[in-house]
C-alpha positions, 0 to 999 in steps of 0.5 A: 821323569817318565817319557812315553813314546807311542807310535803315530797311529796308536789308538790307546788312551789313558783316561781316569774317570772320576765320579762317572756314573756307570751301570753294568749288565750281564747276560743271560737274562740280565736285562741288557737290552732293556737297559740299552733301550731305556738310555736310547729312549732318554736321548735328546740330541744324538744317537751314534751306533757302531755294531758288528751284528744287529738284528735286535728289534727293541733296539732297532725300534728305540732308534726309530723312536728316537728319530721320531723325536728329532734326535739325530740317529746314525749307524755304522755296521760290519759289511756282513750286515749288508748282505745277511738276511733279517738284519736291522741294516736294511731296516734302518736305512729304509726308515732313513736312519743314515746307515753305513757299512764298514768294510775296511776291516776284516770285521767291524767288531764294535759294540758301541752306542754313544748317546748326547755326546755323554753317554757310552754303552759298550761291551761284548753284548751284540745288538741281537736277540741271541745276546740275551741268551749268551754270556755277554756283558754291557757297561753304560758310562756317563762321561763326556770325556770318554764319549768324545774319544768314542765319537772321534773314533766313530767319525774316523770309521764313518770316513771310510764307510759306504752309506746304505741306500734305502731299498724302498 
């Protein structure tokens, strides 16, 4: 008998993903942005984004297109996105996509997109144009169980995040 005691606020989870389709992309020039956009374009219900740095025009446009298809779209971004120039944070807020700033942490360095409560996109790949030139990675996993864990984490961060208001 193995008994494991975890601290009350432990955020580590064990999960076995059997028969869960996955796609992996590596940059530089590995098609990571295109793979992300393709998945967002396939969304039918919901797209939740958590990002540290977000300046990718193709990903931002895919989120706008999803909203136009009546897909629920939200984003939680690091506090640096609130004041930095040329970020998608202002763009998203201005097109009325609910955009939140997570200032609770030194940095909110999540790189996550959750689609339709089933697909998780994550990895080191920042949602920026520069990321296609860096050594980065993305994994796209289809798993409702995994997505549920990420959604729970997303909602915890949303609770302490501040909503950005459109500037026009």
